[in-house]
Backbone as a ProteinNet text record, in pm:
[ID]
protein_1_A
[PRIMARY]
MAYLQAVTSAAGFYFQIADRGFDKDGVDAMVLHRGRLGVRKSPRLDIQVKAHQSAKLEADPFAEVLDIKTYDELRDTTYQVPRILVVVLVPVDVSDWLAHSEGELVIRRCGYWLSLQGAPPTSHETAITVKIPRLQVFDVAGLTRLMAEIASVAPAGATPS
[TERTIARY]
81.5	0	86.3	205.7	292.8	324.8	348.5	377.9	258.3	139	19.3	-2.6	17.4	-2.3	98.5	222.4	324.4	290	250.8	215.3	93.4	-8	-131.7	-106.4	-28.9	2.7	81.6	180.1	260.8	175.9	68.2	-21.7	-123	-128.4	-219.8	-359.3	-373.7	-503.1	-502.4	-618.8	-632.2	-633.5	-574.3	-563.5	-623.5	-701.8	-757.8	-752.8	-701.3	-705.4	-847.9	-903.3	-1042.1	-1055.9	-1167.5	-1192.7	-1245.4	-1270.1	-1309.9	-1434.4	-1528.9	-1651.3	-1623.4	-1533.1	-1496.2	-1413.8	-1325.2	-1240.5	-1324	-1434.3	-1523	-1585.5	-1587.3	-1641.7	-1530.9	-1409.7	-1300	-1223.5	-1238.2	-1170	-1070.3	-942.6	-838.7	-806.9	-823.6	-789.4	-872.7	-878.4	-953.5	-868.3	-881	-816.9	-929.7	-916.7	-1022.8	-963.9	-1032.6	-1000.8	-1114	-1080.4	-1185.1	-1210.8	-1338.4	-1375.9	-1393.8	-1401.2	-1429.3	-1301.9	-1317.9	-1213.2	-1287.8	-1271.2	-1350.3	-1496.1	-1586.9	-1730.1	-1782.8	-1699.2	-1742	-1684.4	-1758.4	-1707.6	-1665.2	-1551.6	-1497.6	-1495	-1431.6	-1421	-1337.7	-1372.2	-1306.3	-1268.7	-1163.4	-1116.5	-1095.1	-1154	-1134.2	-1025.5	-945.3	-828.4	-824	-798.3	-763.5	-611.8	-540.4	-394.4	-341.6	-242.4	-171.4	-22.3	54.6	200.5	251.9	350.9	411.3	558.9	600.7	738.5	820.6	928.6	1017.4	1154.3	1254.4	1391.2	1406.1	1350.8	1359.5	1241.1	1174.9	1058.3	1101.5	1087.6	1128.9	1012.4	908.5	796.3	715.8	667.1	578.1	475.8	351.2	295	336.2	324.3	355.4	225.8	235.9	119	95.5	-31.1	-71.5	-193.3	-190.8	-300.1	-398.7	-524.7	-632.2	-729.7	-783.5	-892.3	-1015.7	-1107.2	-1224.4	-1310.9	-1325.7	-1405.5	-1346.6	-1216.3	-1151.4	-1166.8	-1145.4	-1160.3	-1301.7	-1401.8	-1541.1	-1573.9	-1521	-1545.9	-1481	-1362.8	-1292.1	-1350.9	-1414.3	-1469.9	-1614.3	-1676.7	-1816.7	-1833.9	-1935.8	-1961.3	-2070.3	-2122.9	-2236	-2196.6	-2069.6	-2027	-2030.2	-2070.8	-2074	-1933.6	-1844	-1706.7	-1617.7	-1539.3	-1449.5	-1348.7	-1307.9	-1213	-1097.9	-981.9	-866.3	-790.2	-709.6	-613.8	-479.8	-411.1	-274.2	-185.8	-86.1	9.6	141.3	184.1	307.6	418	524.1	637.6	721.5	758	844.8	959.6	1079.2	1192	1171.8	1243.9	1235.3	1272.3	1378	1415.7	1351	1242.7	1164.5	1248.3	1355	1440.6	1511.8	1515.2	1573.5	1474.7	1351.5	1246.8	1258	1303.1	1301.3	1439.8	1480.7	1605.5	1577.2	1633.5	1611.3	1734.3	1748.2	1855.2	1802.7	1887	1847	1816	1879	1862.8	1757.3	1710.3	1614.3	1539.2	1425.4	1346.7	1324.7	1367.8	1359.3	1278	1173.8	1097	1136.2	1198.3	1245.5	1132	1140.9	1044.2	924.1	815	698.3	573.6	463.1	337.2	279.8	197.4	129.6	-19.4	-99.6	-244.7	-307.9	-426.6	-504	-651.5	-727.4	-872.9	-927.3	-1006.5	-1071.6	-1220.4	-1265.5	-1406.7	-1453.9	-1559.3	-1614.8	-1544.5	-1444.5	-1376.3	-1476.1	-1452.4	-1548.6	-1549.1	-1660.4	-1662.7	-1564.6	-1530.9	-1438.3	-1501.8	-1457.4	-1504.4	-1415.7	-1306.5	-1220	-1298.7	-1269.6	-1346.7	-1275.2	-1143	-1072.3	-983.8	-915.2	-821.7	-808.9	-765	-742.1	-616.4	-541.5	-420.8	-454.8	-422.5	-441.5	-303.9	-300.2	-174.9	-175.9	-70.8	-62.6	48.1	11.9	113.1	202.5	332.4	424.9	421.9	353.5	334.6	237.7	154	53.5	109	207.9	271.7	179	165.7	90	187.8	195.5	283.1	201.2	265.7	192.7	122.8	193.8	134.2	19.5	39.8	-64.3	-188.3	-169.6	-283.5	-356.6	-282.4	-344.7	-431.3	-382.1	-461.5	-587	-573.1	-688.9	-795.8	-753.4	-849.9	-914.6	-838.5	-895.1	-998	-970.1	-1065	-1193.7	-1181.1	-1298.9	-1379.5	-1310.2	-1376.3	-1439.9	-1402.9	-1456.8	-1590.3	-1631	-1757.5	-1868.6	-1965.7	-2076.2	-2158.1	-2197.2	-2283.4	-2417	-2476.3	-2606.7	-2709.5	-2786.6	-2891.7	-2842.7	-2711.8	-2656.7	-2695.8	-2721.1	-2751.3	-2631.4	-2598	-2484.3	-2504.8	-2395.3	-2406.9	-2371.9
-119.6	0	126.7	116.1	234	287.2	197.1	239.1	315.1	259.8	325.6	461.3	468.1	593.9	698.7	658.8	753.3	807.2	719.9	762.7	853.5	813.7	891.4	1030.1	1037.5	1167.8	1255.2	1196.9	1273.4	1324.7	1251.6	1293.7	1398	1424.3	1526	1475.1	1343.6	1284.5	1236.8	1200.9	1146.4	994.8	931.1	785.7	736.5	629.3	571.5	420.1	359.3	213.7	176.1	79.8	39.3	-37.3	-16.1	-92.6	-230.9	-310.8	-450.1	-465	-374.8	-382.2	-370	-279.6	-265.3	-384.2	-433.5	-545.6	-667.9	-688.6	-801.1	-782.4	-659.4	-627.5	-622.9	-663.3	-668.5	-538.7	-445.5	-316.1	-305.1	-286.2	-270.5	-124.7	-39.1	102.6	185.4	316.1	409.3	532.6	585.2	711.2	808.6	929.7	1028.4	1164.1	1234.5	1375.2	1456	1545.5	1629.3	1748	1773.5	1885.2	1839.8	1937	1908.2	1868.7	1766.2	1722.3	1676.6	1744.9	1712.1	1747.1	1657.2	1683.9	1629.3	1566.2	1505.6	1580	1575.1	1620.8	1498	1508.8	1403.9	1265.1	1252.2	1119.1	1026.9	898.6	799.8	677.5	612.2	488	387.2	268.5	161.7	68	16.6	-63.1	-193.7	-301.4	-430.6	-441.3	-467.8	-468.4	-610	-644.4	-771.7	-742.5	-822.4	-813.1	-927	-897.8	-997.8	-1002.3	-1111	-1123.1	-1196.4	-1131.7	-1196.5	-1131.1	-1208.4	-1156.5	-1056.3	-1092.3	-1004.4	-1033.4	-928	-943.6	-918.4	-1018.5	-1003	-1010	-1080.7	-1099.8	-971.6	-949.5	-837	-881.1	-895	-872.3	-983.8	-957.7	-1060.4	-1120	-1238.7	-1313.4	-1293	-1281.8	-1274.6	-1366.1	-1448.9	-1542.3	-1478.3	-1478.2	-1424.3	-1535.6	-1531.1	-1622.9	-1576	-1666.2	-1636.5	-1526.2	-1523	-1416.9	-1279.7	-1264.6	-1137.2	-1103.8	-1201.6	-1179.9	-1132.1	-1198.9	-1161.7	-1020.6	-985.5	-850	-744.1	-772.7	-674.9	-663.6	-768.2	-762.9	-712.5	-703.9	-662	-518.4	-496.4	-363.5	-286.5	-342.4	-276.7	-192.4	-189.6	-103.5	41.6	128.7	271.9	329.3	283.7	334.5	238.2	288.7	200.6	131.8	11	-68.4	-112.1	-116.2	-170.6	-263.6	-346.3	-429.1	-357.5	-345.6	-294.3	-403.6	-443.5	-543.8	-472.2	-476.2	-410.1	-514.5	-488.1	-579.1	-557.9	-665.8	-658	-757.2	-721.4	-813.8	-938.4	-1044.7	-1168.9	-1142	-1065	-1025.3	-889.7	-889.5	-767.8	-656.8	-692.8	-589.5	-506.9	-555.6	-479.7	-381	-378.8	-298.2	-150.6	-119.4	18.4	59.3	179.5	236.8	380.2	422.3	560	614.3	742.5	814.7	954.5	1037.8	1175.8	1247.9	1204.3	1272.4	1215.7	1091.5	1033.8	915.5	889.3	770.2	703	577.9	507.5	380.1	368.1	243.9	178.8	62.6	-4.7	-83.5	-93.9	-162	-70.9	-123.5	-39.5	-125.5	-61.9	-132.6	-111.2	-202.7	-195.9	-214.1	-155.4	-163.3	-232.9	-286.5	-354	-335.8	-294.1	-290.4	-416.8	-488.9	-609	-586.2	-461.5	-429.9	-477.4	-558	-608.7	-732.3	-784.6	-907	-1022.7	-1122	-1232	-1321.1	-1389.7	-1487.5	-1601.2	-1676.6	-1788	-1918.6	-2026.3	-2158.6	-2215.6	-2147.1	-2191.2	-2183.5	-2273.4	-2277.4	-2216.5	-2212.6	-2161.8	-2041.1	-2040.7	-1931.7	-1911.2	-1791.6	-1757.1	-1670.7	-1687.4	-1607.1	-1491.5	-1370.6	-1252.1	-1200.8	-1129.3	-1073.6	-922.9	-869.2	-726.8	-662.9	-570.5	-504	-413.2	-422.1	-341.1	-194.4	-164.2	-25.4	47.5	-25.5	33.1	46.9	134.1	156.5	238.5	196.4	275.2	377.6	489.9	599.7	728	840.5	967.8	994.9	978.6	1006.2	909.2	781.2	681.7	703.7	733	757.5	884.9	986.9	1112.7	1089.2	1009	975.6	897.4	800.3	721	809.1	896.4	982.9	1081.9	1133.1	1224.3	1150.4	1025.8	946	922.1	888.6	867.9	997.4	1109	1239.1	1289.7	1233.2	1283.2	1217.8	1114.9	1047.5	1116.6	1169.9	1242.6	1147.3	1190.1	1108.2	1081.1	967.4	932.7	1039.8	1084.3	1181.8	1325.6	1345.1	1481.8	1558.6	1686.8	1771.5	1861.2	1885.4	1970.4	2111.3	2174.6	2311	2413.4
0	0	0	55.6	63.7	-75	-170.1	-307.3	-365.4	-350.4	-403.2	-337.8	-208.4	-136.9	-183	-205.6	-251.6	-390.1	-482.7	-618.7	-615.1	-540.5	-532.7	-476	-370.2	-309.8	-405.7	-473.7	-569.5	-685.1	-720.1	-828.2	-781.6	-651.6	-599.7	-567.1	-554.2	-520.9	-376.5	-327.1	-193.1	-201.5	-102.2	-98.1	32.1	24.7	145.5	135.9	240.6	249.7	286.2	215.3	237.1	368.2	434.8	556.7	519.4	619.6	599.2	511.5	524.4	444.3	295.5	260	118.8	71.9	160.7	124.2	87.9	158.4	125.8	-12.5	-61.2	-192.8	-298.5	-260.7	-356.3	-372.2	-278	-286.6	-171.4	-205.2	-103.9	-74.9	-176.1	-160.4	-256.6	-226.8	-310.8	-337.4	-459.1	-496.3	-525.9	-473.1	-486.9	-522.2	-611.5	-637.3	-577.7	-486.6	-425.8	-515.1	-540.2	-625.4	-769.2	-858.8	-999.4	-1072.8	-1154.1	-1245.9	-1369.6	-1479.7	-1598	-1575.1	-1613.9	-1596.8	-1464.3	-1387.5	-1260.8	-1141.4	-1032.6	-903.7	-824.8	-762	-674.6	-739.7	-857.3	-917.7	-828.7	-832.6	-747	-828.4	-786.5	-847.7	-736.3	-750.1	-652.7	-703.4	-610.5	-648.1	-570.3	-641.6	-583.3	-598.4	-490	-490.6	-470.8	-550.5	-534.7	-537.6	-466.7	-472.2	-558.8	-640.6	-729.5	-694.8	-635	-589.5	-694.3	-739.2	-836	-831.2	-870.9	-874.4	-988.4	-1105.8	-1221	-1311.6	-1355.9	-1441.8	-1585.4	-1669.6	-1809.3	-1906.3	-1871.6	-1963.7	-1979	-2099.5	-2126.2	-2230.4	-2191.1	-2059	-1962.6	-1832.6	-1734	-1680.8	-1627.5	-1581.7	-1432.7	-1397.4	-1256.9	-1240	-1138.7	-1113.1	-1016.4	-1054.3	-969.8	-935.7	-813.1	-782	-859.5	-881.5	-964.7	-905.1	-773.1	-710.2	-743.5	-731.8	-763.1	-911.2	-997.2	-1141.1	-1173.3	-1117.2	-1145.7	-1095	-976.8	-925.1	-1014.5	-1065.5	-1148.9	-1289.6	-1338.7	-1474.8	-1477.1	-1360.8	-1349	-1400.3	-1480.6	-1537.9	-1463.9	-1356	-1289.6	-1168.2	-1132.8	-1021.5	-1065.6	-976.5	-1007	-1017.7	-932.1	-929.8	-1007.5	-1102.8	-1178.9	-1086.6	-1126.9	-1049.6	-1138.8	-1079.5	-1149.6	-1056.5	-1116.6	-1045.3	-1052	-939.4	-938.8	-880.8	-957.3	-912.5	-885.8	-760.1	-718.9	-714.7	-788.1	-789.6	-664	-600.8	-483.8	-503	-455.5	-469	-382.9	-416.8	-340.3	-194.9	-172.5	-37	-10.5	64.8	86.4	150.7	220.5	279.9	172.4	47.7	-64	-125.4	-79.1	-141.8	-108.7	10.4	57.7	106.9	68	118.5	159.4	270	311.5	382.4	369.9	436.1	463	516	540.7	409.6	302.1	173.6	80.4	105	10.9	71.4	10	38	-96.4	-110.4	-237.8	-219.6	-300.7	-306.9	-438.9	-430.8	-552.7	-617.2	-748	-833.7	-854.5	-907.5	-934.1	-943	-975.5	-990.3	-1128.9	-1170.9	-1300.5	-1277.7	-1365.5	-1349	-1468.1	-1442.9	-1546.7	-1516.5	-1617.2	-1605	-1669.2	-1595	-1647.2	-1670.7	-1655.3	-1672	-1809.8	-1809.8	-1934.8	-1988.7	-1917.2	-1961.9	-1962.9	-2046.6	-2057.1	-1932.8	-1909	-1800.1	-1830.5	-1730	-1749.6	-1704.7	-1762.8	-1720.7	-1609.5	-1579.9	-1469.8	-1339.1	-1248.2	-1123.3	-1004	-1005.1	-887.1	-916	-1031.4	-1060.1	-1210.8	-1246	-1386.4	-1393.1	-1501	-1522	-1613.6	-1569.8	-1653.2	-1693.7	-1803.5	-1855.6	-1836.3	-1776.7	-1746.9	-1829.9	-1920	-2002.6	-1917.7	-1938	-1859.2	-1900.3	-2006.9	-2049.7	-1955.8	-1883.6	-1794	-1652.6	-1638.9	-1509.8	-1420.9	-1296.6	-1200.1	-1142.7	-1212.2	-1171.6	-1175.6	-1148.7	-1144.2	-1276.8	-1387.3	-1519.2	-1549.1	-1520.8	-1547.1	-1463	-1334.5	-1246.9	-1286.6	-1324.5	-1367.2	-1491.1	-1586.2	-1706.3	-1668.5	-1579	-1537	-1472.5	-1382	-1313.3	-1410.8	-1506.5	-1606.9	-1692.9	-1725.3	-1804.4	-1726.5	-1598.9	-1514.2	-1505.1	-1489.8	-1473.2	-1601.4	-1715.5	-1842.2	-1878.5	-1806.3	-1833.1	-1756.1	-1827.7	-1762.5	-1677.4	-1557.5	-1472.9	-1542	-1512.2	-1570	-1532.9	-1628.2	-1604.3	-1600.1	-1620.6	-1616.3	-1742.5	-1725	-1839.8	-1865.9	-1992.7	-2023.4	-1968.7	-1921.5	-1868.2	-1971.5
[MASK]
+++++++++++++++++++++++++++++++++++++++++++++++++++++++++++++++++++++++++++++++++++++++++++++++++++++++++++++++++++++++++++++++++++++++++++++++++++++++++++++++++

């Protein structure tokens, strides 16, 4: 969560770790812009977070295994708030993930995002492998684009001003 919070704060958005009630609904964290952004006020993005531990990531796209419940929640098109999967890469030795000194704080590796909204149902019963393009980095620029896209969709029943 620290990686997501750092990116969200640097992008100028608010970050909140979801409480247990949201977690049961497949939401681990939320990103919010307070006030108007595009045609929406206070657009929000819900996030399911997974950690992917590896020594070195070479595949593009890379594979991530999701349980069917998580996959179905992420592909569902009936949620009011858009949802994405964010997979944060962490080194095999977690003590290598963070370095800090008086002059800097460094979080090594990064996270990638994937929207599964509208993805097809699966016949798998327990788990499914999804492919995450490494071009979809969860960074300040990527998050800013996602939030701008969410904010550009007019709310249902809204009349143009």
